C-alpha positions as CSV (number, residue, x, y, z in Angstrom):
1,M,2.8,-12.7,-11.4
2,L,4.8,-14.1,-13.7
3,G,7.0,-15.7,-11.2
4,A,3.7,-16.7,-8.6
5,Q,2.2,-18.3,-12.6
6,S,5.8,-20.3,-13.1
7,G,5.6,-22.1,-10.3
8,R,8.5,-19.9,-9.2
9,W,6.9,-18.3,-6.4
10,T,5.7,-20.1,-3.5
11,V,4.2,-18.9,-0.6
12,D,2.3,-21.2,2.7
13,E,-0.5,-20.6,4.1
14,E,-0.7,-19.5,7.4
15,T,2.4,-16.7,5.9
16,G,-0.2,-16.1,2.6
17,T,-2.9,-15.0,5.3
18,H,-0.7,-12.9,6.6
19,L,-0.2,-10.9,3.0
20,R,-3.8,-11.9,2.2
21,N,-4.6,-9.9,5.2
22,A,-2.7,-6.6,4.6
23,I,-3.3,-5.7,1.0
24,L,-6.6,-6.3,1.9
25,N,-6.4,-3.9,4.6
26,T,-4.6,-1.4,2.4
27,Q,-6.7,-1.7,-0.5
28,K,-9.7,-1.1,1.8
29,Q,-7.7,1.9,3.0
30,L,-6.7,3.4,-0.2
31,D,-10.7,2.7,-1.6
32,Q,-11.7,5.1,0.9
33,L,-9.0,7.8,-0.7
34,G,-9.8,6.1,-3.5
35,A,-13.7,8.0,-3.3
36,R,-12.4,11.4,-3.3
37,V,-9.8,11.3,-6.0
38,W,-12.2,12.5,-8.6
39,Q,-12.1,15.9,-6.5
40,L,-7.8,15.9,-7.9
41,Q,-9.3,16.1,-10.9
42,Q,-11.5,18.8,-10.4
43,A,-9.3,22.7,-11.0
44,P,-10.0,24.3,-7.9
45,R,-11.8,27.5,-7.4
46,L,-9.5,30.3,-6.6
47,G,-11.0,33.2,-8.1
48,H,-13.1,34.3,-11.9
49,D,-9.2,36.2,-13.0
50,N,-6.8,35.5,-16.1
51,Y,-4.3,34.4,-13.3
52,A,-6.4,32.4,-10.2
53,R,-7.6,30.2,-13.8
54,Q,-4.2,29.5,-15.3
55,V,-3.5,28.3,-11.3
56,S,-6.3,26.5,-11.0
57,E,-6.0,24.7,-14.6
58,H,-1.8,24.4,-12.9
59,M,-3.0,23.0,-9.9
60,R,-5.2,20.4,-11.8
61,K,-2.8,19.5,-14.5
62,A,-0.4,18.6,-11.9
63,M,-2.7,16.0,-10.5
64,D,-3.9,15.2,-13.6
65,S,-2.4,15.6,-16.8
66,D,0.5,12.6,-17.7
67,D,1.4,8.9,-16.2
68,Q,3.7,10.6,-13.6
69,S,0.9,12.4,-12.0
70,L,-0.6,11.7,-8.5
71,V,-4.3,10.1,-10.4
72,P,-2.8,7.9,-12.5
73,V,-0.8,7.2,-10.0
74,F,-2.9,5.9,-7.6
75,R,-5.3,3.8,-9.9
76,T,-2.2,2.3,-10.6
77,L,-1.3,1.1,-7.3
78,M,-4.2,-0.4,-7.0
79,A,-4.1,-2.1,-10.1
80,G,-0.6,-3.5,-8.7
81,L,-2.6,-4.4,-5.2
82,S,-5.2,-6.9,-7.3
83,D,-2.6,-8.1,-9.5
84,L,-0.1,-8.6,-5.9
85,A,-3.3,-10.5,-4.8
86,E,-3.8,-12.2,-7.5
87,A,-0.4,-13.2,-7.6
88,L,0.2,-14.4,-3.9
89,E,-3.1,-16.7,-4.3
90,T,-1.8,-18.3,-7.0
91,A,1.9,-18.5,-4.6
92,I,-0.2,-20.5,-1.7
93,H,-1.4,-22.6,-4.5
94,N,2.2,-24.0,-5.8
95,Y,2.7,-24.3,-2.1
96,A,-0.1,-26.5,-1.4
97,A,0.7,-28.5,-4.5
98,A,4.7,-28.7,-4.0
99,D,3.8,-29.7,-0.5
100,E,1.6,-32.3,-1.9
101,T,3.9,-34.2,-4.2
102,A,7.0,-34.1,-1.6
103,T,4.6,-35.8,0.6
104,H,3.7,-38.6,-1.6
105,H,7.5,-38.5,-3.2
106,L,8.3,-39.2,0.8
107,A,5.7,-41.5,1.5
108,K,7.8,-44.3,-1.3
109,F,11.3,-44.3,1.5
110,K,8.6,-44.4,4.3
111,D,6.5,-47.5,2.6
112,G,10.1,-48.9,1.0
């Protein structure tokens, strides 16, 4: 996002529209999956003996125990897409502003 905020990343409206649609489509699909992510945070029901409980807890931890587990990575991906969408809007604005500035400067040559 820093590149977009500093004006180093610009995107024209047409390209931005395609990228925006791709991001929104991806967010929509991941939102549908996200509704079931809570299931990955639950220990599966494998039985009531000690071994079954150990296996069940191991499987739960594999999904949601640290930053490298599937659940936190999924949430980071969702947040990253939101950040990307915001940066894209800034980049589109930067392109429009740069285009307007260039048009203004070129008009001096035309009028002169």
